[in-house]
C-alpha positions in Angstrom: -32.8 150.2 -71.1 -31.0 149.5 -67.7 -31.4 146.7 -65.4 -32.7 147.1 -62.0 -30.5 147.0 -59.2 -31.6 146.8 -55.4 -29.6 147.6 -52.1 -31.0 146.6 -49.0 -29.7 148.4 -45.7 -30.7 148.4 -41.9 -32.2 151.6 -39.7 -27.9 151.8 -39.0 -26.8 152.0 -42.6 -25.8 148.7 -42.6 -25.9 146.4 -45.9 -28.2 143.9 -45.7 -28.3 142.3 -49.3 -27.7 143.8 -52.3 -28.1 142.9 -56.2 -24.6 142.2 -58.0 -23.8 144.4 -60.9 -20.1 143.5 -61.5 -18.4 141.7 -64.0 -20.1 138.1 -65.0 -17.6 135.4 -65.1 -18.3 132.6 -67.7 -20.0 129.7 -66.2 -18.2 126.8 -66.7 -20.2 123.4 -66.6 -19.2 120.2 -64.3 -19.3 117.0 -65.7 -21.0 115.8 -68.9 -24.5 116.1 -67.5 -25.3 112.0 -67.5 -26.0 112.5 -63.8 -28.8 115.2 -64.8 -30.4 113.8 -67.1 -30.6 110.4 -65.4 -32.4 112.3 -62.7 -34.9 113.6 -65.5 -33.8 117.3 -66.3 -32.9 118.6 -69.2 -29.4 120.9 -69.4 -29.6 123.9 -71.6 -26.4 124.3 -73.0 -26.1 127.5 -75.1 -28.4 129.5 -73.3 -26.8 133.0 -73.6 -29.1 135.7 -71.7 -32.3 134.2 -69.6 -35.1 136.7 -69.9 -35.1 137.2 -66.2 -32.0 137.4 -63.7 -31.5 137.9 -60.1 -27.8 137.8 -58.9 -26.9 138.5 -56.1 -23.7 139.7 -54.1 -21.7 137.6 -52.1 -19.2 138.2 -49.6 -16.2 136.3 -49.2 -17.2 134.8 -45.8 -20.8 133.5 -46.7 -22.2 130.6 -47.8 -25.6 129.8 -49.7 -27.8 126.8 -48.2 -30.5 124.9 -50.1 -32.5 125.8 -52.6 -35.2 122.9 -52.1 -32.7 120.3 -53.5 -32.8 116.8 -52.0 -29.5 115.8 -53.6 -25.8 116.8 -53.7 -24.0 119.2 -51.4 -25.8 121.3 -48.7 -23.6 124.6 -49.7 -24.1 125.8 -52.8 -22.1 128.5 -53.2 -20.5 128.5 -56.5 -23.2 126.5 -58.3 -25.1 127.9 -60.9 -29.3 126.7 -60.7 -32.6 127.2 -62.9 -35.4 127.5 -60.9 -38.8 126.3 -62.0 -42.4 126.0 -60.7 -42.6 122.4 -61.0 -41.8 119.0 -59.9 -42.2 117.4 -63.3 -39.2 117.4 -65.3 
């Protein structure tokens, strides 16, 4: 059962977007989560594997902006997020 990986190129063969296929580094959570739970968010601490997960390759000079969040830094590179389809915590 292999994972599906996709790479997108322009008409000249220049890589535009690619799924990450390298080794994963473990996520290290910063802080104790009090800030998140104070905003009504639940943190899953012991979740080993997600059913659907999309990882994109980022080059060293790229940044990742926005995710619809209204708090925190605008550059989201280096952070981990779980998306949901409702604003109801």
